[in-house]
C-alpha positions in Angstrom: 1.8 20.4 -10.8 2.0 24.1 -10.4 5.1 25.9 -9.3 3.2 27.6 -6.5 2.4 24.3 -4.8 5.5 22.2 -5.7 7.0 22.8 -2.3 4.0 22.2 -0.1 5.4 19.0 1.3 8.5 20.8 2.6 6.6 23.7 4.2 3.9 21.4 5.7 6.6 19.1 7.2 8.5 22.1 8.6 5.4 23.7 10.1 4.2 20.5 11.8 7.7 19.8 13.1 7.6 23.2 14.7 4.2 22.8 16.4 4.1 19.1 17.0 4.4 19.1 20.8 2.0 21.9 21.2 -0.5 20.4 18.8 -0.3 17.0 20.6 -1.0 18.8 23.9 -3.9 20.8 22.5 -5.5 17.8 20.8 -4.6 14.9 23.1 -7.3 12.5 21.8 -7.3 13.4 18.1 -11.1 13.3 18.0 -12.8 16.3 19.4 -16.5 15.3 18.9 -18.3 12.1 19.9 -19.7 11.7 16.3 -16.2 11.8 14.9 -15.2 8.9 17.1 -18.4 7.0 16.3 -17.6 7.3 12.5 -14.1 6.1 13.0 -15.4 3.1 15.0 -17.9 2.3 12.2 -15.0 2.5 9.7 -13.1 0.0 11.8 -16.0 -2.3 11.8 -16.3 -2.1 8.0 -12.5 -2.9 7.7 -12.7 -6.0 9.9 -15.8 -7.2 8.1 -13.9 -7.1 4.9 -10.8 -9.0 6.1 -7.5 -8.7 8.1 -5.4 -6.4 5.8 -3.8 -3.4 7.5 -5.1 0.1 7.5 -3.1 3.3 6.8 -3.9 6.3 8.9 -2.7 9.1 6.7 -1.8 12.2 8.6 -1.7 10.3 11.8 -0.2 13.1 13.9 0.4 12.1 17.5 -1.1 8.6 16.8 -4.2 8.5 19.0 -6.6 7.6 16.1 -4.2 4.9 15.0 -4.3 3.6 18.5 -8.1 3.7 18.5 -8.2 1.6 15.4 -5.8 -0.9 17.0 -8.1 -1.1 20.1 -10.9 -2.0 17.7 -9.0 -4.9 16.3 -7.7 -3.2 13.2 -4.0 -3.7 12.3 -3.4 0.0 11.7 -0.2 1.9 11.1 0.3 5.7 10.9 1.9 7.8 8.2 2.7 11.4 8.7 4.8 14.0 6.7 6.3 15.3 10.0 9.3 13.4 11.5 8.7 15.1 14.8 5.0 14.0 14.8 6.1 10.4 14.0 8.6 10.5 16.9 5.9 11.7 19.3 3.5 9.0 18.1 6.2 6.3 18.5 7.0 7.5 22.0 3.3 7.6 23.1 2.3 4.3 21.4 5.5 2.2 21.4 3.6 -0.9 20.3 2.3 0.6 17.1 4.0 1.3 13.8 4.5 4.9 12.5 6.6 6.2 9.7 7.3 9.3 7.7 5.6 9.5 4.3 3.0 11.4 2.2 -0.3 10.4 0.7 0.8 11.6 -2.7 3.4 8.9 -2.9 2.7 5.9 -0.7 5.6 3.6 -0.2 3.3 0.5 -0.3 2.6 -2.3 -2.8 -0.5 -2.4 -4.9 -3.7 -3.8 -3.5 -2.4 -4.4 0.1 -4.5 -2.1 2.3 -7.7 -3.0 4.0 -8.6 0.6 4.4 -7.4 4.2 4.4 -8.2 6.8 7.0 -7.4 10.5 6.3 -8.8 12.8 9.0 -8.2 16.5 8.4 -5.0 15.7 6.4 -6.2 16.4 2.8 -6.7 20.0 3.9 -3.0 20.6 3.4 -2.8 19.1 -0.1 -3.2 21.6 -2.9 -5.9 21.1 -5.5 -3.6 20.0 -8.2 -2.1 17.2 -6.0 -5.3 15.7 -4.8 -5.9 13.5 -7.9 -2.4 12.0 -7.4 -3.3 11.3 -3.7 -6.6 9.7 -4.6 -5.0 7.6 -7.4 -2.6 6.3 -4.7 -5.6 5.4 -2.5 -7.0 3.4 -5.4 -3.7 1.7 -6.2 -2.9 0.6 -2.7 -6.4 -0.5 -1.5 -7.8 -4.0 -1.8 -11.1 -4.4 -3.7 -14.0 -3.6 -1.3 -11.7 -1.7 1.2 -13.2 1.5 2.6 -11.8 5.1 2.7 -12.9 7.6 5.4 -12.0 11.2 4.8 -12.9 14.2 7.0 -12.2 17.9 6.3 -13.4 21.3 7.3 -16.0 22.3 4.7 -18.6 24.9 3.7 -20.7 26.1 0.8 -17.7 27.8 -0.9 -14.1 26.7 -1.4 -11.3 28.8 0.0 -7.7 28.9 1.3 -6.2 30.0 4.6 -2.5 30.7 5.1 -1.1 30.7 8.6 2.3 32.1 9.4 2.0 31.5 13.2 0.4 28.9 15.5 1.0 28.1 19.1 3.6 30.9 19.2 5.7 29.2 16.4 6.6 30.7 13.0 5.1 28.4 10.3 4.0 28.5 6.6 1.0 26.4 6.5 -1.8 26.4 3.9 -5.3 25.1 4.6 -7.6 24.3 1.7 -11.3 24.4 2.3 -13.4 22.4 -0.1 -17.1 21.5 -0.5 -18.2 17.8 -0.2 -19.2 18.0 -3.9 -15.7 18.9 -4.9 -14.2 16.0 -3.0 -16.8 13.6 -4.2 -16.0 14.4 -7.8 -12.3 13.8 -7.2 -12.9 10.5 -5.5 -15.2 9.3 -8.2 -12.6 10.4 -10.9 -10.1 8.1 -9.0 -12.5 5.2 -9.5 -13.6 5.0 -5.9 -17.3 4.6 -5.2 -19.5 6.4 -2.6 -20.9 4.7 0.5 -22.0 7.6 2.7 -21.7 11.4 3.2 -22.2 13.3 6.5 -21.9 17.0 7.3 -21.6 17.9 10.9 -22.3 21.5 12.0 -19.5 23.4 13.8 -19.4 22.9 17.6 -17.8 25.0 20.4 -14.8 26.8 18.9 -15.1 25.3 15.5 -15.8 27.8 12.7 -16.6 25.6 9.7 -18.7 22.4 9.2 -17.0 19.1 9.2 -17.6 16.8 6.2 -17.1 13.0 6.3 -17.0 11.0 3.1 -17.0 7.2 3.2 -15.9 5.6 -0.1 -14.6 2.2 -1.1 -12.6 0.6 -3.9 -15.1 -1.2 -6.1 -15.2 -5.0 -6.1 -14.1 -6.7 -9.4 
C-alpha cells in the first residue's frame, strides 16, 4: 500500500458526500445507455439461475441499479463509501437495504454472495488496492457466482484528478485502465472470465465503456 493512496477512502467519501445530491439529480437512473441496462439485466438472470443468495451492488450511489436488480427478482443490497449517498438511497428506496462500506474490506462472511456488481466504482480505487478488492470478491462469492464490472476505458491507462464538480470543492481521483489490465487482476484473484464487451462513447461520454463478466469457479 503506497503512502500516496493510503487516504483514498477518506477523500473519496468526502467528495461524494459533497456532490451526492447533485450527482443523484444528474444521473437519476444510474444507467445512461440501453446496453448498460441490458447487461445488468443479463447479470440478474445469471444470478437467479445460480440460486437465491444476495447480490452486493458495490458503489451503489443513489440506489437505482440496486432497485433494478430487486425488480428482476434479485435479493440485492447496496454498499457505498459515502454516508450521504447511502442516506439518499435509503430515502429513495425505503424497502431496500443500503449500508456504508468499501469493496477493499467487505463486512460479509465468506462464500455468501450470489453475485457482485461494481458499475463505475473501481475507477476510484488506486492500482495497489485493486488486488485487495478482487480478493474480497473471491472470498465473499459463492462458487459459480458472477461478477459484473464496468469502467471507463481506453487503449492507454491514465489518471484524472478533479478538484471541483457540480460547483463543489472535491479531491477525487479517477483511474483509467484497459480491459487487459483488469482481466489480469481478476484472473490473479482466481476469478474466471465469462465475457468482455467494449462500448464506444456516446453523446457526452469521452471514453469507451468496458464491461467484464467474471465468476468464481466451481469446485
